[in-house]
Backbone as a chain_set.jsonl record, in Angstrom:
{"seq": "XXXXXXXXXXXXXXXXXXXXXXXXXXXXXXXXXXXXXXXXXXXXXXXXXXXXXXXXXXXXXXXXXXXXXXXXXXXXXXXXXXXXXXXXXXXXX", "coords": {"N": [[6.222, -31.054, -3.346], [5.667, -29.633, -0.275], [2.775, -27.442, 0.596], [1.732, -24.906, 2.247], [-0.874, -22.62, 3.853], [-2.87, -20.24, 5.357], [-5.78, -18.461, 5.552], [-8.383, -16.117, 5.437], [-11.947, -17.16, 7.281], [-15.423, -16.953, 7.31], [-15.906, -18.381, 9.86], [-13.351, -17.99, 11.253], [-9.569, -18.605, 10.783], [-8.518, -20.575, 8.007], [-6.665, -23.021, 7.657], [-5.042, -24.516, 4.946], [-3.779, -26.888, 2.968], [-1.725, -28.405, 0.658], [-0.32, -30.985, -2.075], [1.685, -32.038, -4.432], [-0.365, -31.279, -6.684], [-3.137, -31.756, -5.578], [-5.209, -30.589, -3.192], [-4.46, -31.385, 0.234], [-5.02, -31.372, 2.668], [-7.653, -29.427, 4.683], [-8.418, -27.118, 7.442], [-9.524, -25.448, 10.709], [-7.479, -23.368, 11.944], [-6.071, -23.594, 15.169], [-8.63, -25.462, 15.59], [-9.942, -28.485, 17.449], [-8.706, -30.755, 16.421], [-6.693, -30.044, 15.008], [-3.673, -30.381, 12.966], [-0.722, -32.196, 14.227], [2.604, -30.766, 14.529], [2.112, -29.279, 12.256], [3.588, -26.203, 11.011], [2.22, -23.178, 11.257], [1.532, -20.801, 8.868], [1.471, -17.075, 8.773], [-1.284, -15.081, 8.182], [-0.696, -12.915, 6.616], [1.271, -13.847, 4.99], [3.457, -13.306, 2.202], [4.387, -15.109, 0.115], [3.072, -16.191, -2.785], [-0.074, -17.987, -3.454], [-0.444, -21.516, -4.524], [-1.973, -22.357, -7.301], [-3.927, -24.901, -7.477], [-4.327, -23.766, -4.081], [-5.354, -21.598, -4.143], [-7.508, -22.216, -5.746], [-9.245, -23.389, -4.269], [-9.108, -22.006, -1.785], [-11.135, -20.025, -3.204], [-13.189, -21.601, -4.096], [-14.125, -22.281, -1.341], [-14.848, -19.92, -0.553], [-17.154, -19.247, -1.797], [-18.739, -21.791, -0.84], [-19.259, -20.146, 1.514], [-20.901, -18.049, 1.019], [-22.877, -18.671, 0.343], [-23.441, -19.597, -2.38], [-22.009, -21.802, -3.704], [-22.338, -25.708, -3.524], [-21.223, -28.026, -3.954], [-17.853, -29.46, -4.358], [-15.098, -28.744, -6.649], [-12.279, -28.979, -6.571], [-9.227, -30.88, -6.751], [-8.404, -34.046, -4.527], [-6.546, -35.685, -2.884], [-7.071, -38.246, -0.688], [-5.132, -40.152, 0.345], [-4.519, -42.318, 3.359], [-6.842, -41.515, 4.127], [-8.909, -42.394, 3.839], [-9.958, -45.349, 4.821], [-10.605, -44.128, 7.637], [-12.508, -42.04, 6.87], [-14.535, -43.687, 5.943], [-14.916, -45.312, 8.214], [-16.187, -43.365, 9.95], [-18.514, -42.764, 8.282], [-19.566, -45.035, 8.07], [-20.262, -45.456, 10.986], [-21.969, -43.089, 11.561], [-24.371, -43.863, 10.123], [-25.601, -45.684, 11.648]], "CA": [[6.018, -30.23, -2.479], [4.35, -28.769, 0.56], [2.283, -25.867, 0.573], [0.657, -24.544, 3.59], [-1.481, -20.95, 3.443], [-3.989, -19.717, 5.982], [-6.64, -17.674, 5.181], [-9.623, -15.713, 6.861], [-13.184, -17.079, 6.915], [-16.239, -16.115, 8.436], [-15.593, -18.88, 10.78], [-12.176, -18.304, 11.046], [-8.582, -18.635, 9.521], [-8.649, -21.495, 7.749], [-5.202, -23.503, 6.755], [-5.119, -24.915, 3.346], [-2.453, -28.149, 2.566], [-1.544, -28.773, -0.708], [1.127, -31.549, -2.067], [1.66, -32.885, -5.592], [-1.434, -30.655, -7.401], [-3.821, -31.967, -4.906], [-5.741, -30.281, -1.451], [-4.637, -32.839, 0.946], [-5.623, -31.119, 4.104], [-8.278, -28.496, 5.161], [-8.799, -27.311, 8.795], [-9.488, -24.705, 11.043], [-6.525, -22.94, 12.681], [-6.578, -24.117, 16.561], [-9.244, -26.911, 16.25], [-9.069, -29.46, 18.618], [-7.745, -31.941, 15.965], [-5.379, -28.972, 14.051], [-2.263, -31.229, 12.597], [0.657, -31.888, 15.214], [3.722, -30.103, 13.668], [2.067, -28.313, 11.36], [4.052, -24.638, 11.704], [0.981, -22.39, 11.156], [2.024, -19.204, 8.554], [0.613, -15.977, 9.203], [-2.18, -15.121, 7.501], [-0.11, -12.304, 5.673], [2.44, -14.457, 4.283], [3.801, -12.9, 1.112], [3.869, -16.258, -0.643], [2.042, -16.446, -3.547], [-0.019, -19.611, -2.952], [-0.631, -21.999, -5.721], [-3.816, -22.33, -8.473], [-4.667, -25.625, -6.09], [-4.761, -23.594, -2.995], [-6.399, -20.594, -4.668], [-8.533, -22.515, -6.234], [-10.088, -24.104, -2.651], [-9.74, -20.953, -1.344], [-12.545, -19.388, -4.365], [-14.449, -22.492, -3.723], [-14.759, -22.125, 0.049], [-15.671, -18.662, -0.041], [-18.218, -19.314, -2.658], [-19.623, -21.737, -0.005], [-19.909, -19.689, 2.861], [-21.437, -16.813, 0.635], [-23.934, -19.425, -0.511], [-22.77, -19.701, -3.886], [-21.603, -23.491, -3.895], [-22.713, -26.771, -2.403], [-20.193, -29.015, -4.222], [-16.533, -28.704, -4.661], [-14.302, -29.922, -7.771], [-11.084, -29.21, -6.032], [-8.656, -32.027, -6.464], [-8.022, -34.064, -3.374], [-5.666, -36.6, -2.431], [-7.326, -38.662, 0.436], [-4.187, -41.338, 1.031], [-4.171, -42.395, 4.785], [-7.772, -41.187, 4.872], [-9.79, -43.28, 3.347], [-10.217, -45.842, 5.848], [-11.075, -43.372, 8.364], [-13.459, -41.947, 6.016], [-15.597, -45.203, 5.687], [-15.532, -45.587, 9.452], [-17.199, -42.318, 9.672], [-19.829, -42.642, 7.497], [-20.387, -46.437, 8.416], [-20.631, -45.182, 12.253], [-23.1, -42.428, 11.503], [-25.474, -44.213, 9.078], [-26.1, -46.044, 12.546]], "C": [[5.207, -29.224, -1.453], [4.315, -27.708, 0.658], [1.469, -25.774, 1.602], [0.212, -23.112, 3.645], [-2.625, -21.069, 4.044], [-4.791, -18.648, 5.482], [-7.724, -17.788, 5.807], [-10.898, -16.588, 6.444], [-14.486, -16.473, 7.775], [-15.945, -17.406, 9.845], [-13.986, -18.778, 11.615], [-11.316, -18.41, 10.321], [-8.842, -20.231, 9.438], [-7.149, -22.149, 6.961], [-5.775, -24.23, 6.051], [-3.706, -25.842, 2.889], [-2.488, -28.579, 1.438], [-0.108, -29.427, -1.566], [0.416, -32.045, -3.735], [0.053, -32.399, -6.349], [-2.713, -31.102, -6.849], [-3.856, -31.243, -3.475], [-5.314, -32.021, -1.191], [-4.871, -32.459, 2.718], [-6.396, -29.552, 4.26], [-8.24, -28.218, 6.642], [-8.866, -25.559, 9.662], [-8.118, -24.054, 11.814], [-6.805, -23.003, 13.949], [-7.96, -25.04, 17.177], [-8.892, -27.997, 16.815], [-8.095, -30.59, 18.086], [-6.741, -31.12, 14.369], [-4.09, -30.183, 14.121], [-0.887, -31.64, 13.395], [1.824, -31.617, 14.11], [3.55, -29.549, 12.214], [2.197, -26.73, 11.355], [2.85, -23.711, 10.698], [1.573, -20.751, 10.054], [1.002, -18.065, 8.841], [-0.396, -15.644, 7.782], [-2.2, -14.077, 6.045], [0.894, -12.532, 5.157], [2.344, -13.689, 2.637], [3.909, -13.9, -0.16], [2.93, -16.128, -1.49], [1.478, -17.938, -3.406], [-0.242, -20.087, -4.353], [-1.912, -21.832, -6.224], [-4.086, -23.321, -7.283], [-5.343, -24.615, -5.032], [-5.98, -22.541, -3.298], [-7.591, -20.902, -5.299], [-9.954, -22.999, -5.336], [-10.424, -23.03, -2.225], [-11.144, -20.425, -1.865], [-13.635, -20.201, -3.616], [-15.208, -22.281, -2.072], [-15.355, -20.764, 0.646], [-16.881, -18.491, -0.709], [-19.015, -20.111, -1.673], [-20.122, -21.505, 1.139], [-20.704, -18.457, 2.571], [-22.537, -17.611, 0.411], [-24.178, -19.795, -1.736], [-22.469, -21.496, -4.716], [-21.943, -24.137, -2.804], [-21.947, -28.034, -2.888], [-18.571, -28.42, -4.271], [-15.922, -29.613, -5.854], [-12.787, -29.799, -7.396], [-10.469, -30.644, -6.189], [-8.262, -32.192, -4.924], [-6.875, -35.249, -3.507], [-6.074, -37.49, -0.795], [-6.585, -39.81, 1.001], [-4.326, -41.35, 1.997], [-5.547, -42.271, 5.013], [-9.03, -41.792, 4.733], [-10.791, -44.036, 4.646], [-11.151, -45.295, 7.146], [-12.271, -42.563, 8.239], [-14.894, -42.921, 6.332], [-15.974, -45.266, 7.105], [-16.812, -44.53, 10.182], [-18.131, -42.43, 9.388], [-20.397, -44.181, 7.895], [-21.339, -46.077, 10.118], [-21.526, -44.447, 12.069], [-23.963, -42.881, 10.863], [-26.101, -45.183, 10.531], [-27.528, -45.065, 13.003]], "O": [[4.397, -28.339, -1.727], [5.252, -26.92, 0.784], [0.542, -26.559, 1.804], [1.132, -22.32, 3.438], [-3.481, -21.819, 3.576], [-4.133, -17.818, 4.854], [-8.178, -18.73, 6.456], [-10.982, -16.793, 5.233], [-14.428, -15.676, 8.712], [-15.775, -16.86, 10.935], [-13.673, -19.556, 12.517], [-11.613, -18.388, 9.126], [-9.217, -20.972, 10.347], [-6.708, -21.753, 5.882], [-6.898, -24.67, 6.298], [-2.687, -25.273, 2.498], [-3.47, -29.268, 1.158], [0.914, -28.764, -1.745], [-0.737, -32.288, -4.09], [-0.704, -33.349, -6.542], [-3.634, -30.873, -7.634], [-2.891, -31.229, -2.711], [-5.522, -33.101, -1.743], [-4.86, -33.224, 3.682], [-5.737, -28.556, 3.964], [-7.985, -29.249, 7.263], [-8.264, -24.608, 9.164], [-7.834, -24.961, 12.597], [-7.887, -22.473, 14.2], [-8.316, -25.292, 18.328], [-7.764, -28.487, 16.764], [-7.183, -31.173, 18.673], [-6.361, -31.527, 13.271], [-3.691, -30.724, 15.152], [0.12, -31.172, 12.862], [1.893, -32.193, 13.024], [4.386, -29.395, 11.322], [1.236, -26.006, 11.612], [2.837, -23.755, 9.468], [1.961, -19.742, 10.643], [-0.182, -18.274, 9.109], [-0.157, -15.969, 6.619], [-2.914, -14.093, 5.042], [1.6, -11.6, 4.772], [1.28, -13.567, 2.03], [3.567, -13.542, -1.287], [1.807, -15.929, -1.025], [2.21, -18.918, -3.276], [-0.249, -19.292, -5.293], [-2.821, -21.239, -5.642], [-4.424, -22.849, -6.197], [-6.568, -24.508, -4.964], [-7.139, -22.583, -2.885], [-8.543, -20.132, -5.43], [-11.155, -22.979, -5.605], [-11.609, -22.713, -2.121], [-12.136, -20.382, -1.136], [-14.55, -19.83, -2.882], [-16.395, -22.173, -1.763], [-15.979, -20.507, 1.675], [-17.679, -17.651, -0.293], [-20.057, -19.536, -1.356], [-20.987, -22.12, 1.761], [-21.179, -17.796, 3.495], [-23.48, -16.844, 0.218], [-25.236, -20.341, -2.048], [-22.684, -22.016, -5.811], [-21.972, -23.747, -1.637], [-22.053, -29.06, -2.216], [-18.217, -27.241, -4.228], [-16.135, -30.813, -6.025], [-12.035, -30.586, -7.971], [-11.145, -31.59, -5.785], [-7.935, -31.281, -4.163], [-6.49, -35.486, -4.652], [-5.326, -37.302, 0.165], [-7.067, -40.464, 1.926], [-4.378, -40.164, 2.324], [-5.884, -42.817, 6.063], [-10.014, -41.658, 5.46], [-11.809, -43.628, 5.205], [-12.157, -45.865, 7.569], [-13.011, -42.345, 9.199], [-15.97, -42.662, 6.872], [-17.173, -45.282, 7.384], [-17.888, -44.81, 10.709], [-18.976, -42.204, 10.254], [-21.605, -44.394, 7.996], [-22.518, -46.309, 10.383], [-22.512, -45.068, 12.465], [-24.861, -42.043, 10.941], [-27.304, -45.405, 10.392], [-28.186, -45.363, 14.0]]}, "num_chains": 1, "name": "protein.A"}
């Protein structure tokens, strides 16, 4: 089941997307490359977030507070690995 939540951050609302016990997406609401077809829930959505989403939110909040530099939340990068590899190669030049 795909789960989507929006939470505030110092830089604006962040959309968290999880599926199968892994974080599968994280982006600022309204950013240029915001995923098409994703329905954005309201930040005050009453649904409880899964442990995965809560962990991601906690880690992002710690990052913005200056208390975290690495993340331990499980990620599912299927479909993104080639794109990330290309970006890293491209930025090394």
